[in-house]
C-alpha positions as CSV (number, residue, x, y, z in Angstrom):
1,X,119.6,101.0,116.2
2,X,116.1,102.2,116.2
3,X,114.6,104.1,119.1
4,X,110.9,104.2,119.9
5,X,110.2,107.8,120.4
6,X,106.6,107.4,121.5
7,X,104.1,104.5,121.9
8,X,100.9,104.7,123.8
9,X,97.9,102.4,123.9
10,X,95.2,105.1,124.1
11,X,92.5,102.6,125.0
12,X,94.3,101.9,128.3
13,X,93.7,105.6,129.3
14,X,90.8,106.5,131.6
15,X,89.2,109.0,129.2
16,X,88.7,106.2,126.6
17,X,86.8,103.8,128.9
18,X,83.3,104.9,127.8
19,X,84.0,104.6,124.1
20,X,82.9,101.0,123.5
21,X,83.2,100.8,119.7
22,X,87.1,101.3,119.9
23,X,88.6,98.1,121.1
24,X,92.3,99.1,120.8
25,X,94.0,102.4,119.7
26,X,97.7,102.7,119.7
27,X,99.8,105.7,118.6
28,X,103.5,105.2,117.9
29,X,106.6,106.9,116.5
30,X,110.2,105.7,116.0
31,X,113.5,106.9,114.6
32,X,116.7,105.1,113.7
33,X,119.9,105.5,111.9
34,X,122.0,102.7,110.3
35,X,124.9,102.4,108.0
36,X,125.0,100.1,105.0
37,X,128.2,98.1,105.4
38,X,127.3,95.5,102.8
39,X,129.5,97.1,100.3
40,X,132.3,94.5,100.1
41,X,135.8,94.6,101.5
42,X,138.8,96.8,100.7
43,X,136.9,99.3,98.5
44,X,139.3,102.0,99.7
45,X,142.3,100.4,98.0
46,X,143.2,98.8,94.6
47,X,142.7,95.1,94.5
48,X,144.3,92.5,92.3
49,X,143.4,89.0,91.2
50,X,146.0,86.3,91.2
51,X,145.8,84.1,88.1
52,X,147.8,82.0,85.7
53,X,149.7,83.4,82.7
54,X,151.4,80.6,80.7
55,X,152.1,78.6,83.8
56,X,153.3,81.5,85.8
57,X,151.5,83.4,88.6
58,X,150.2,86.8,87.4
59,X,148.4,89.7,89.1
60,X,145.6,91.4,87.2
61,X,143.7,94.5,88.3
62,X,140.4,93.7,90.1
63,X,138.7,96.7,91.6
64,X,140.0,100.3,91.6
65,X,140.1,101.6,95.1
66,X,138.5,104.9,96.3
67,X,140.2,106.4,99.4
68,X,137.1,108.6,100.0
69,X,134.6,105.7,100.1
70,X,132.3,105.5,103.2
71,X,129.2,103.7,104.3
72,X,125.8,104.8,103.1
73,X,123.8,106.3,106.0
74,X,120.1,105.8,106.4
75,X,117.9,107.7,108.8
76,X,114.3,106.5,109.1
77,X,111.3,108.1,110.9
78,X,108.0,106.2,111.2
79,X,104.8,107.2,112.9
80,X,101.4,105.7,112.9
81,X,98.2,104.5,114.5
82,X,97.0,100.9,115.0
83,X,93.4,100.2,115.7
84,X,90.7,97.5,116.4
85,X,87.1,98.7,116.1
86,X,83.6,97.2,116.5
87,X,84.6,94.2,118.5
88,X,87.6,93.6,116.2
89,X,85.5,93.3,113.1
90,X,87.6,96.1,111.6
91,X,91.3,96.3,112.3
92,X,94.1,98.2,110.7
93,X,96.8,100.8,110.7
94,X,97.9,103.9,109.0
95,X,101.6,104.8,108.9
96,X,103.8,107.6,107.6
97,X,107.4,106.9,106.8
98,X,110.3,109.2,105.9
99,X,113.8,107.8,105.1
100,X,116.8,109.8,104.1
101,X,119.8,108.0,102.5
102,X,123.1,110.0,102.5
103,X,126.3,109.1,100.6
104,X,124.5,106.6,98.3
105,X,126.9,104.0,96.9
106,X,127.1,103.5,93.1
107,X,129.3,101.2,91.0
108,X,131.0,102.9,88.1
109,X,132.5,100.6,85.4
110,X,135.6,101.7,83.7
111,X,136.8,101.1,80.2
112,X,138.8,97.9,79.9
113,X,141.8,99.9,78.7
114,X,142.1,101.2,82.3
115,X,142.8,97.6,83.5
116,X,140.2,97.9,86.3
117,X,136.7,96.6,86.1
118,X,135.4,99.7,88.0
119,X,135.0,101.4,91.3
120,X,132.4,102.4,94.0
121,X,131.8,106.0,94.9
122,X,129.4,107.9,97.2
123,X,127.3,109.9,94.8
124,X,124.4,111.6,96.5
125,X,121.4,111.7,98.7
126,X,117.8,110.4,98.4
127,X,114.5,110.7,100.3
128,X,111.8,108.0,100.3
129,X,108.6,109.0,102.0
130,X,105.0,107.8,102.0
131,X,101.8,106.6,103.7
132,X,100.6,103.1,104.1
133,X,97.0,102.1,105.0
134,X,96.1,98.5,106.0
135,X,92.5,97.5,106.7
136,X,91.2,94.0,107.6
137,X,87.5,93.6,108.0
138,X,85.2,90.7,108.9
139,X,82.3,90.9,106.4
140,X,80.4,87.9,107.6
141,X,80.9,85.5,110.5
142,X,79.0,82.6,111.9
143,X,80.1,79.7,114.2
144,X,81.3,77.7,111.1
145,X,82.2,80.4,108.6
146,X,84.2,83.6,108.6
147,X,84.5,85.8,105.5
148,X,87.2,88.6,105.7
149,X,88.5,91.2,103.3
150,X,92.0,92.8,103.6
151,X,93.2,95.9,101.8
152,X,96.6,97.5,101.7
153,X,97.2,100.8,100.1
154,X,100.5,102.5,99.8
155,X,101.6,105.8,98.3
156,X,105.3,106.7,98.3
157,X,107.7,109.1,96.6
158,X,111.4,108.7,95.9
159,X,113.4,111.7,95.2
160,X,117.1,112.2,94.6
161,X,117.8,115.4,96.6
162,X,121.5,115.7,95.8
163,X,123.7,114.6,93.0
164,X,127.0,116.3,92.1
165,X,127.0,117.8,88.6
166,X,129.9,115.6,87.4
167,X,127.8,112.5,88.3
168,X,124.6,113.6,86.4
169,X,126.0,112.7,82.9
170,X,128.2,109.7,83.8
171,X,127.6,106.8,81.4
172,X,127.8,103.4,83.0
173,X,128.5,100.3,81.0
174,X,127.4,97.0,82.6
């Protein structure tokens, strides 16, 4: 669940009433934590597939279980400003985001001689952060024609902040 830490429409404040070129100015911040449970069922235990072997039922290995498996955890912080200026001829927002993923899930295939196709493991942490700017402007407007221009600029950085040494050289065969 996400929680709005702060949201204020600054143009509703008394000190903003004499600034006529700012139609709307909103400042906001939020934080939330969620878990990624879309990892499948029974990953903590070995699974088998039931098949047919010369007319007889047979169990073959499916996925190797991992008793230490857990959900990925994501914590996200977002803050920004929304604005409408010059009688709404220029609107936009600027936002900063920071997301930390802990206990990232990764699928490791195993050699066929093991009998299992592979297993999931929690392997590390990662941070995604960045800034996004959105601008929409009305360049020309008459009663019959409106010409607008929209721009969206984003700069972000992804960084793996933790990865155990034994996972750094693991070769995965897909």
